[in-house]
C-alpha positions in Angstrom: 176.7 66.3 7.5 173.0 65.7 6.7 173.9 64.5 3.2 176.4 62.0 4.6 173.9 60.7 7.1 171.3 60.3 4.3 173.8 58.6 2.0 174.7 56.1 4.8 171.1 55.4 5.5 170.4 54.9 1.8 173.3 52.4 1.5 172.0 50.5 4.6 168.5 50.4 3.1 169.9 48.7 0.0 171.7 46.1 2.1 169.0 44.8 4.4 165.2 44.7 4.8 163.7 48.0 5.7 160.7 48.3 8.1 158.4 51.3 7.9 155.7 51.9 10.5 153.0 54.3 9.5 149.9 55.7 11.2 147.8 55.9 8.1 148.3 54.1 4.8 146.6 55.0 1.5 147.3 52.1 -0.8 146.7 53.9 -4.2 143.7 51.7 -5.0 141.2 53.4 -2.8 142.0 51.4 0.4 143.0 53.0 3.8 144.6 51.2 6.7 145.6 52.3 10.2 148.8 51.4 12.1 150.5 49.4 9.4 154.0 48.1 8.9 155.5 47.9 5.4 158.6 45.7 4.9 160.9 46.3 1.9 163.6 44.0 0.6 165.8 45.6 -2.1 163.7 47.7 -4.4 160.4 45.9 -3.7 157.7 45.8 -1.0 157.5 42.3 0.6 154.9 42.7 3.3 152.1 45.0 4.3 150.6 44.0 7.6 148.8 45.4 10.7 151.1 46.6 13.4 154.3 44.9 14.4 156.5 44.7 17.5 159.7 44.9 15.3 161.7 48.1 15.7 161.0 50.1 12.5 163.8 51.6 10.4 161.5 54.6 9.9 158.7 55.5 12.3 156.1 57.5 10.4 153.4 57.0 13.0 152.1 60.5 12.8 152.1 60.6 9.0 150.2 59.3 6.0 152.0 56.9 3.7 151.1 56.7 0.0 152.6 55.2 -3.2 155.1 57.6 -4.7 153.2 60.1 -6.8 153.2 60.1 -10.6 153.1 63.2 -12.8 152.0 62.1 -16.3 152.8 65.4 -18.0 155.9 67.5 -17.2 158.6 69.6 -19.0 161.7 69.3 -16.9 163.8 71.0 -19.5 161.9 74.3 -19.1 163.7 76.8 -16.9 164.2 80.5 -16.3 167.3 82.2 -17.5 169.9 84.4 -15.6 167.6 87.4 -15.8 164.6 85.4 -14.5 162.8 85.1 -17.8 161.7 81.9 -19.6 164.7 80.5 -21.4 164.3 80.5 -25.2 166.5 79.2 -28.0 169.5 76.9 -28.0 171.9 76.4 -25.1 175.0 74.2 -24.5 173.9 70.6 -23.9 175.6 70.5 -20.5 173.7 73.6 -19.3 170.4 72.1 -20.5 171.2 68.8 -18.7 172.1 70.6 -15.5 168.9 72.6 -15.5 166.8 69.5 -16.2 168.5 67.4 -13.5 167.9 70.2 -11.0 164.2 70.4 -11.9 163.9 66.6 -11.6 165.7 66.5 -8.2 163.3 69.0 -6.6 160.4 67.1 -8.2 161.6 63.8 -6.6 162.0 65.5 -3.2 158.5 66.8 -3.6 157.2 63.2 -3.6 157.0 62.4 -7.3 158.9 59.2 -7.9 157.8 58.9 -11.6 157.3 61.6 -14.2 156.6 61.6 -17.9 158.2 64.4 -20.0 156.4 65.4 -23.2 159.2 66.0 -24.1 162.7 67.1 -25.1 165.8 65.5 -26.7 167.9 66.0 -23.6 165.4 63.7 -21.7 166.9 60.6 -23.2 170.4 61.0 -21.8 169.1 62.2 -18.4 166.6 59.2 -18.3 169.4 56.7 -19.1 171.7 58.2 -16.5 169.0 58.0 -13.8 168.3 54.4 -14.8 172.0 53.6 -14.5 172.2 55.2 -11.0 174.6 57.9 -12.2 172.0 60.7 -11.5 169.3 61.0 -8.8 165.9 61.7 -10.1 162.4 60.3 -10.5 161.7 57.4 -12.9 161.6 59.3 -16.2 159.6 58.5 -19.3 159.9 60.7 -22.4 158.5 61.4 -25.9 161.9 62.9 -26.8 160.1 65.4 -29.1 156.7 66.4 -30.2 154.7 66.0 -33.4 152.4 68.7 -34.8 151.0 70.0 -38.1 154.4 71.2 -39.2 156.1 67.8 -38.8 155.1 66.8 -42.3 152.5 64.9 -44.3 151.0 61.6 -43.0 153.8 59.5 -44.4 156.5 61.8 -42.9 154.8 61.6 -39.5 154.8 57.8 -39.7 158.5 57.9 -40.5 159.2 60.2 -37.6 157.4 57.9 -35.2 159.4 54.9 -36.5 162.6 56.8 -35.8 161.3 57.7 -32.3 160.8 54.1 -31.6 164.4 53.3 -32.6 165.7 56.3 -30.6 164.1 54.9 -27.4 161.0 57.0 -26.9 158.6 55.7 -24.3 155.5 57.6 -25.7 154.5 59.7 -28.6 153.3 63.3 -28.0 151.1 65.0 -30.6 149.6 68.5 -30.8 146.2 68.0 -32.5 145.1 71.6 -31.5 146.6 75.0 -30.9 147.5 76.2 -27.4 144.7 77.6 -25.3 146.5 80.9 -25.7 145.7 80.7 -29.4 142.1 79.5 -28.9 142.7 75.8 -28.9 141.3 75.0 -32.4 142.3 71.9 -34.3 145.5 72.3 -36.2 146.6 68.9 -37.4 144.6 67.5 -40.2 142.5 64.4 -39.7 144.9 62.4 -41.9 147.9 63.6 -39.8 146.2 62.6 -36.6 145.2 59.2 -38.0 148.8 58.6 -39.2 150.3 59.6 -35.9 148.0 57.6 -33.6 148.0 54.7 -36.0 151.8 54.4 -36.4 152.3 54.8 -32.6 150.0 51.8 -32.1 151.8 49.8 -34.8 155.1 50.5 -33.1 153.8 49.5 -29.7 153.9 53.1 -28.3 151.3 55.0 -26.4 150.2 58.2 -28.0 149.1 61.2 -25.8 147.5 64.1 -27.6 147.4 67.8 -26.7 143.8 68.7 -27.5 141.7 71.6 -26.1 138.9 71.6 -28.7 136.5 68.6 -28.9 137.0 68.1 -32.6 140.7 67.5 -32.4 140.3 65.3 -29.3 137.5 63.2 -30.9 139.6 62.6 -34.0 142.5 61.5 -31.8 140.3 59.1 -29.8 138.9 57.6 -33.0 142.4 57.2 -34.4 143.5 55.1 -31.4 145.3 57.5 -29.1 145.8 56.4 -25.5 145.4 59.8 -23.7 144.0 63.3 -24.1 145.9 66.2 -22.5 144.1 69.4 -21.3 140.7 68.9 -22.9 139.4 72.3 -21.9 136.5 72.3 -24.4 135.6 68.6 -24.5 131.9 67.9 -25.0 129.9 65.1 -23.4 130.0 63.0 -26.6 133.8 63.0 -26.7 133.9 62.2 -23.0 131.5 59.3 -23.6 133.8 58.1 -26.5 136.8 58.3 -24.2 135.1 56.2 -21.6 134.0 53.6 -24.1 137.6 53.3 -25.6 139.4 53.4 -22.3 141.3 56.6 -23.2 142.9 58.4 -20.2 142.1 62.1 -19.5 144.7 64.4 -18.1 143.3 67.9 -17.3 146.1 70.2 -16.0 145.3 72.9 -13.5 148.8 73.9 -12.1 150.1 75.0 -15.5 147.7 78.0 -16.0 148.1 79.0 -12.3 151.9 78.9 -12.7 151.8 81.0 -15.8 149.6 83.6 -14.1 151.7 83.5 -10.9 154.8 84.1 -12.9 153.4 86.3 -15.6 156.3 88.8 -15.8 158.7 86.0 -16.5 156.7 84.9 -19.6 154.9 88.0 -20.9 156.1 89.2 -24.3 157.6 85.8 -25.3 155.9 84.2 -28.3 152.2 83.8 -27.6 152.6 84.8 -24.0 150.8 88.1 -24.6 148.0 89.8 -22.8 145.4 88.1 -25.0 147.0 84.7 -24.3 146.8 85.3 -20.6 143.2 86.3 -20.8 142.5 83.0 -22.6 144.2 81.1 -19.7 142.1 82.9 -17.1 138.9 82.2 -19.1 139.9 78.5 -19.4 140.2 77.8 -15.6 136.4 77.4 -14.9 136.0 75.6 -18.2 138.6 73.0 -17.1 136.9 72.6 -13.7 133.6 71.9 -15.5 135.0 69.3 -17.9 136.7 67.5 -15.0 133.5 67.2 -13.1 131.7 65.9 -16.2 134.5 63.5 -16.9 134.4 62.1 -13.4 130.6 61.7 -13.5 131.0 59.7 -16.7 133.7 57.5 -15.2 136.4 58.5 -17.6 139.8 57.3 -16.4 141.5 60.5 -15.1 145.3 60.8 -14.4 147.3 63.5 -12.7 149.5 65.6 -14.9 150.7 69.1 -14.2 152.2 70.2 -17.5 154.9 71.5 -15.2 157.0 74.2 -16.9 159.5 76.7 -15.6 158.4 77.8 -12.1 156.3 74.7 -11.3 159.0 72.1 -10.7 159.0 71.0 -7.1 155.4 72.3 -6.7 153.8 69.5 -8.7 151.7 68.5 -5.6 149.7 71.7 -6.0 147.8 69.9 -8.8 146.1 67.7 -6.1 144.9 70.8 -4.3 143.6 72.6 -7.4 141.7 69.5 -8.5 140.0 69.2 -5.1 139.5 72.9 -4.4 138.6 74.1 -7.9 137.6 70.9 -9.7 135.4 69.4 -7.0 137.4 66.1 -6.8 137.2 63.9 -3.8 140.7 63.7 -2.2 140.8 60.0 -2.7 140.0 60.3 -6.4 142.7 62.9 -6.9 145.3 60.7 -5.0 144.3 57.6 -7.1 144.7 59.8 -10.3 148.3 60.4 -9.2 149.1 56.8 -8.2 147.4 53.6 -9.5 145.5 55.2 -12.4 148.5 57.2 -13.6 150.6 54.0 -13.4 148.1 52.1 -15.5 148.2 54.9 -18.1 152.0 54.5 -18.4 151.7 50.7 -18.8 153.3 50.3 -15.4 150.3 49.4 -13.3 151.8 46.1 -12.2 155.0 47.8 -10.9 154.2 51.2 -9.4 151.3 53.3 -8.0 150.2 50.8 -5.3 151.5 49.8 -1.9 151.3 46.0 -2.0 153.7 43.1 -2.0 155.9 42.8 -5.2 155.4 46.4 -6.1 158.3 48.8 -6.3 159.0 50.5 -3.0 158.2 54.0 -4.3 156.7 55.8 -1.3 155.8 59.3 -0.1 154.7 60.3 3.4 153.2 63.6 4.5 152.5 65.2 7.8 148.8 65.1 8.3 146.1 63.3 6.3 145.2 64.5 2.8 141.9 62.8 3.0 140.9 65.3 5.7 142.9 68.3 4.3 144.3 68.0 0.8 146.8 70.7 1.6 148.7 68.1 3.6 150.4 67.1 0.3 152.5 70.2 0.7 154.2 68.7 3.8 156.3 66.0 2.3 158.4 64.4 5.1 159.5 61.1 3.6 160.3 59.9 0.0 161.7 56.6 -1.1 162.2 55.5 -4.7 162.9 51.8 -5.5 163.7 51.1 -1.9 166.3 53.9 -1.6 165.8 56.8 0.7 165.5 60.1 -0.9 164.2 62.3 1.9 163.5 61.8 5.6 162.4 64.9 7.6 160.5 63.7 10.6 160.4 67.3 11.9 157.8 68.1 9.2 
């Protein structure tokens, strides 16, 4: 019955203007307004104005309304198997798609209306089905695959990126360094990094680079990459270079906490060994330190979770870890997951901000995350492109 009511409400929203009344509005750009009315026509916001005597479609007076959140680093294809262990190896495409769609649905219901997967081949079909309205999920961008030192020589890497462009990739994902579980040292050669970042730029694609160690990250920045993922061991010189070149930084807190919380489900698989888990525990204070230094140096910081199996639908915990452990101001963390993230995806003129002509991607929570960041756990309203996803005023 509840699903029928929501479906009817969503159809009504698509047919006529929607009016949302909210007690507090955080616009994604650092602005805060009280007692605001947001009007939506179709998929876009048409007006944002103080108060209104019009009867609202949705009365969110006791809530805080924000732009739909954006997760710039996810892995929605990752899931646990039937014995509650990390799935490894091949599986039928239909099973892979069902698991990914399920992960994306809970992520959308958790307030994330746009995510970037870095990435898996199944993403492409799922993305296209979401865009066509066949499946429900967040706006999905994908790298389709990853590039690392085993992809081939520099010319082979260029060839792979040209093929990715033809295949419809939204972004290129490269591994310049090892996993933190293996120490995070540089693994791709300088020539491979230069070829990957250079060809991505030539093809008009963004290139985001997994890099824990400063040497691999610095090579990627000099080669023209657009984002650095993780960055656990970045030094000040590399952070300065990132600021100068406008490279986005995506430290990820949730991923290590998720691994540690779900240790029995990963332990003994690949490099998920006792030594690897010790590396992850050691990395947590290092990541908090680099985040503080990056913020002080005015590096552009986005919000990515590196969400793997066990983290989907809990992506908002990243906000909490960044404030609690990383010393972020709540507003800075929220902007990292809205307007700054949108800019990093090349979508800064469409999403990540509550203003006229922007997509009506919205999330509302009970309480005010500027006063208590844990309010992000209490998602009561989600809208994507003007269509209702979730409305739970009892929250």
